[in-house]
Each structure stands twice: as C-alpha cells, then as structure tokens.
N, C-alpha and C positions, 0 to 999 in steps of 0.2 A: 565439554565446550570451553573455549577460552573467552574471556570478556576483557574489554578495554574501556577505560573512561572516555565517554563520548564528549570530549572537550568540556566547555563550561556548563553544559547541561548536567554534568555529573552522573548521567545515566550509565549503568553497567551494560554496555553494548556488546552483544555476542559478535565474534569476528565474522560470522556469516549471518545474513539477514534473509528472511523469507519474502521474496519479491512476488507481487501479485499480478504480473502482467501476462502470464502465460497459462494460468489454470482456469480462467473464466470461461463460461459457456459461450458468450457472444461479445462482439465489440460494439454493441449498442445497448442502451438501457432496456431492461425487461423487468416486469414484476417477478417477485420470487416464485410465484405460482407457475410461471412459464419456464422455470429452470428444470431441465430433465433430472430426475432423481439420481441417476448414475453419475452425472457430472457434479451435482452438489455433494454427493458422497465422496467423490474423488477430492474435491476441495477440502472437505472435512478431514479426510485421511491425510492430506498434505499438511494441514495445520496440526493435526495430532502428531504426525511424525516430526514436524519442526519442533514442537514443544518437547517431545520425548528426548530429543538429542540436545536440548538446551538452547535452541534458536528462538528466543523470546521476542525478537523484533519482527513484526509483521508489517509489511510495507505495500501500499497500493496507491491508487490515484483516482480522481473523479472521472477521468475519461478513459479508464481501463474497462470500458464496457460494463459487464455484470459483476466485476470483481467486488465492488463495494457491497452490493446487495447480497451477494453470496456470503461474504464475510459477516454481514449483518445478521445472518441466521445462526452464526457460530459464536461470535465474540461474546454475546451476553451470557453464555454458558461457561465461559472460561474465567479463571481467577484474574480479574482486571489488574490488580496491583502488581502482578507478576509479568504483565505484558508491556511492551513498548510498541504502540500502534502509530503508524505514520500514514497520512494521506497527503495528496498533492493537488493543488488547484492552480490552473493557469492564470497568469496576470492578465488584467483587462484594463482598458483605458477608463472604464467606469468602475470605481471601487465598490459601488453598491452591488453590481453584478457579481463581483468577486466574493463578497460576503454572502450573498444568496447561494452561491455555489458551495461555499464552505458549509453553510447550514444544511444544504442538501446532502452533502457527504456525511455529516454527522447523523442525519436522519436515516440514510441508507445503512450506515454501519451500526445503527442502534446503540450509539455511544453518546454520553454527555460531553465527552472531551476526547481529543487525540493528544498523545504525548508530543508528537512532532507534526507540524504542518509545514509542508514545503510549497513555496511559490514555484510552480511547475513550468520549467522551460524558459528561464531568463536567458534567451538565446541571442537577442539582438539589443542594440542600444535603446530601441523603443520599449522593449519589455523591461529593461532596467529603469527607464524613465517612469513608466507606469507604476513600477513598484516603489521607487524611492521618492518620487515627487511629493511635495506637501499635499496631504489629503489622498495619497495613493494607496496601493494595495498593502504596503508594509504598515502604514499608519492604521489602516482598517484591521489588519491582522493583530496588531498590538492591542487594539480595543477588544478583540475577541479573546486575547490572552487575559486581559483584565477581567473579563466576564467568566473566566475559568473554562472556556471552550477549547483552548489549546494551551499547551505548556511551553513549547519552544518553537521558534520560527526559523526555518531554513529556506534554501532554494535548491532546485535542480537545474542543470544546465548542460547544453550541448554547444555552448558559445565558444568563440575564439578566446584564447587565454586572457587577452587584454580585457575583455568584457567581464570575465569571471573575476579577475583581480579587482576591477572597479566595484563589483558587487561586494566582494569581501572587504575592501577598504572602507566601505560605508559604515562598518561596525554594527549594522542592523540585524545581522543574521547569526544564529547560534550554531548552524551546521550547514554543510554543502554536500549535495549529491553531484558527482562529476565523473568523467571518464579518465581513467589512468590504469594502464596495465602494460605488460612487456612490449607489445607491439605498438603501443601509443603512449608515449611518455611526455608529450608536449605540455601537459598541464602541471608538471611538477612545480614550477614557480607559484602557481595558484595554491597548491597544497602547502607549500612553505608559508605562504601568506596567511592561509587559514590557521596553520599552527601558531603563528604569531598572534592571531586573534583568539586563540584557544577555542577554536571551532571544532565541532565534530566533522569527520571526513568519511563519507559513504561512497564507495566505488560502484558505479552503475555498470551492470551487465558485463563483468570481466570475462565470462566464458563465451558469451555469444558475440558481442562486439569486439571481444579480445581475440577473435579468430575462429569462432564456431568450434571451440576446443572439445566439445562433446563428440565431435566426429572428425578427428584430426587426420591429416595425411600421414602416410608412412614415414616420410622424411622427417617430419616434426616429431613423431613418436620416437624415432631413433635418436634425434638430437637431444631430446629431453630425458632419455633413460638415465637413471633407473626409475624415475617417476613418470607419470603420464603428463602430457602437455597441460592438462587442466590443473593437476596438482602442482606442477612447476609454476604456473601462472599465479595460483593462490599463494604459494610460498614466496614468490617474487614480490607480490603486493604486500603481504603481511609481514615480510621481513623489514618493512619500513614502519617504525612505530607511529609515524604521522598519520597512518591509515588505520581506521578503526573497524570498518566492517565492509564485507564484499557481498553484493547482492547475488542470491541464487534464485533465478526465476524458474521455480519448479512447476512443471506441468503434470508431474506424477510423484508419488512419495519416494520412489527410488532415485529421483534426481539429486537428492542430498548425498547419496552414498559415496560417490567418488570424491566429492569435496571433503567429506569427513576424514578421508585418508590423510589429509593435510595436517590435521591437528597433532598427532604424535610426532610429526616431523618438524614442527616449528622450532624446537630446540636445536635441531640439526641443520637449520637453514644455512648457517655460515659455512658449513662444510659441503652441503649438497649443491648449493647454487653456483659457486664459482666455476666448476668444470662445465656445467650446462651452459652458463652464460658465455664462456669462452668458445664452446662448440657452435653456439648460435651465431656469435659474431664472426667466427671463421667461415661458417657456411655462407653468411650474407656477403662477406668480402669476396669469397670465391665466386659467388654468382654475379655480383654487381660490379666488382672492382673496387679497390680501396679508395680511390679518389672520389668516385661517385658515392660510395657508402658514407664518406665523411662530409661531403659538400652538397649533395643533391638538393637539399632544402633551402640553400642560400639564395636570397634575392628573388624568391618566387612571389607572384602577385596573388592577391585575394580574388575570389570570383567577381566581386564588384569592380575590380580593376582590370578585368580580363574581357576582351571581346567574346561575345557569345555566352558570357557568364560561366565559362569553364572553371571548374575547381581543379586547377593544375596541381596544387600541393597534394590533394587527396588522390588524384589520379596516379601520380608518381608513387605515393605511399602504397597504394594497392598493387602497382606493378612491382615494387620492391618485394612485397610480401609474397606475391605469386612466384617470383624468380628465386628468392632466397629460401623460402620454406615450403613451397608447393601449396600455398594457401589459395588455390585456384578458385574453388567454389566460393569461398569467403569473398575473394576479390570480385568475382562476377556478381555476387548478390549485392555487394555494396555499390559497385559501379553502376549497376542498372537501377539503383534507387535514385540516382541523380534525376532531377526534374520532378520526382514524386515525393522527395523527402522534405520539401519546404524548408523552413528555418531550422528543422531538426538535422538536416543533412543537405546543406545548400549547394547549388551549382548545377551545371548541365553536363550531359555527355558530349563527346566530341564528334557527334554525327556530322556537323557542319565545318569541321576543322579546315578542310581544303579552301574554304572561302573566307577564312579569318586571317588577319594580319596580326601576329602576336609579337612582332619585333619590338615594339615599344614597351609592352608589359614584361617582356623577358630580358630587357636590357641589363638588369642588375644581376642576372644569373651567370655564374661561371660556365654554365653548360648551354648558353643561349643558342649556340650554333647547331647543336644536335637535338635540342628539345622538341622542335616540331615533328621530327621523324620519330622520336621516342613516343610522343603523345599519339601519333597516328598508329604506331604498332601496338600501343597499349589499348587503344580503342578497338582495333581489329581482334585482339586476344580476348577482350572482356565483354564486348557488346553482346547483348542477348535481349530477351523479352524484358520489358520494363517490370520493375519490382516495386511493390507498394510497401509502405510502413505497415506494421502489424495492425495499428489502429485504423488503417484504411482497408483492411481485409487482405493484406498481402502476407 
C-alpha cells in the first residue's frame, strides 16, 4: 500500500479507503441481532481483507443503514491506533440534533472517538449556513473535538463547485470528500483551494460515479488498454499529488483486487497515461465534433435558472459520455435519478420539454439554436424507469 499525508491532519492516509456504503445488510437501522450471520461475516471479511492489504481507513456514515452497527461489532476487536475511522453526519438547522446524531454514531460504532467526522452533504447554501453560522454544526463539532470524541473535522459534498469553494475558504475544515475523476473534473478548482488550506482530499466513488467502471463497455476497455478503465481512472486520480485517497465501496472482499493492480503502476503513470488520454480525447472529438467538445458547457444555466428545473449541464454531460465512450448504462442510470436524487443530484428529467420555453435561459450558450433538439434527443435515448438513490432502496 502507498500512503499520503492527509493534509494538516498529518494522518498517513492509504491511497485507497474502505467505503462502507455497499456492504451493509439494510438501508434502515436494525439491531445487531437482526443482521443475518452470512452478511455480518461478509462485512468482517471485507474489513479483514482491507487491513491485510494496508487499507487502514474505514469510512462510513450515520445514514448508511446498518453499516455503523455492523462495524461496531468488529472495530472493538481491531488495533484502534492502527485505524483511521471516519463517519459522517448530515448538517441540520438544529445543532443539538446534529450532536445527538454524532453521539448515536459513536454508540453504534462502539468507539470513544472517530478520527474523522465529516459533515455529510454540504450540498446547498442552506447546508453551508447551518454548518458555519454562529452556534451551528461546525461550532458543535469543535466542542466534540475538545471533548476528545472526534480528532479532525471535514465535510462531504455533492454541491456546485462554488459552494464547495465557500466551505473550503471558511478555514473550518481539515479535509473534504468530493467528486473528481476522469469523466468529471469540474471540481479541480476546489481541490486546488483545499491544497492551499493544507486540507486532506478524499475522492468519493470514483469507480461507480466515475462511470460504473467495474462493468465497462468494450469501447472504453479498448481506449484504456493496456490497463482496465478502473485502473486507468485510479492512475489518473492518483497521478495528482493533491489527491490523497480514493474510496472503494466494497460489497465483497474481491472488490479490492482490481484497484490493487494500480499500486505497482503508480511510478509509471507519467508514461502510461498520456497515450490513453490522447485516445480518449480523440474518441470524444470524433463522436462529438471538436467545437462541441471544447464549448458545450459554456453559458449553460443551473437547474434553478431553468424552466421545469431541468439540469441541462448534467443532461448534456451524460449525452457526451454516451456518445463518446458508450457509457450508455451509466448515462441512463444517472439520467433516471433526476427528480429522485434531491439535493444529492438535483434537477428534473425532460419529460415536459415540449411545453417549456428555454430561449431565455439558453441565451448565453453558443449552441442555443440546436440545444432544444439535442435535449429532446437525449431524453429519448436515456429515459426509462425512475431510479432511486441507494439510500432510498434504489
């Protein structure tokens, strides 16, 4: 395993983290006695495998169903000083509720303290306000730190980059969990801002949200040769020293195996990556046209600025991935999450597009004349049955 200094926390962070979102028995709280023995043993085996390969960072969240209570049966039997344990708690308007939830997490985990507490889902300006205001969640968390119940405070986010940058600029956080990988690089300015603050940087779900790379289409496999798309994406992320760790949301012990192939290749990244990056860009330009490839994102409105709350930037992003790299299943799953994703994936599908006047909100786009037709075609290609977030049972 390779380790990187996790910003000002000084923690030796493994470049892969064991994420706790996919191995739990259920997405609702249950007592430990109601967890099937086979599922609990699977979680134990995942943690055993994680530690055996040097992945000492175990990450979960209060609202990952039974994840915390299942870990709570395991963690007391492990060498605590060798572990980096993170849990996450959502911000609330009432900081007392936030503190009670943190205390509940510690109880379920059977721990006196967690190394990393993340304010989970600072996704909107309201969440940021609840966190940073006088007497808010950050102030409450710092009191918990003074009590020895947490060591370092961070936040996780699916927010627009501008909101992430505001949270980072506050100087209140030791680390950030955010999205950034080959197919989604919008948050790079936030990563640079985190580096300036000497914050730890944790990349959320690079294999799943990064294109469902554990089940890649043939076109992407060919473009990423001689490595797999998953290993390419790991190398791409970790070739940037500003990034310290990538989450592996393991559902079974073997889910670490493909990622581990990345480690001996890290020293060769400067030679391996350029030809793959060139092929990927050439394929995208061939599929999309160079003008569109360079300018498609310019002047696009946010969902709040768009009639019907359409998420036009995300719709076009998914269309690009479908056409450029054959990421059809990924694009469909994300598109049909609209309207069910809440503030984690905001916006609506284009079911009502024919009745919407988009002329004003598209006025700044160089492609405004053709965008309504492109959006209609994208909806026709991607629409399907609604998809729920994992925490909703989807």
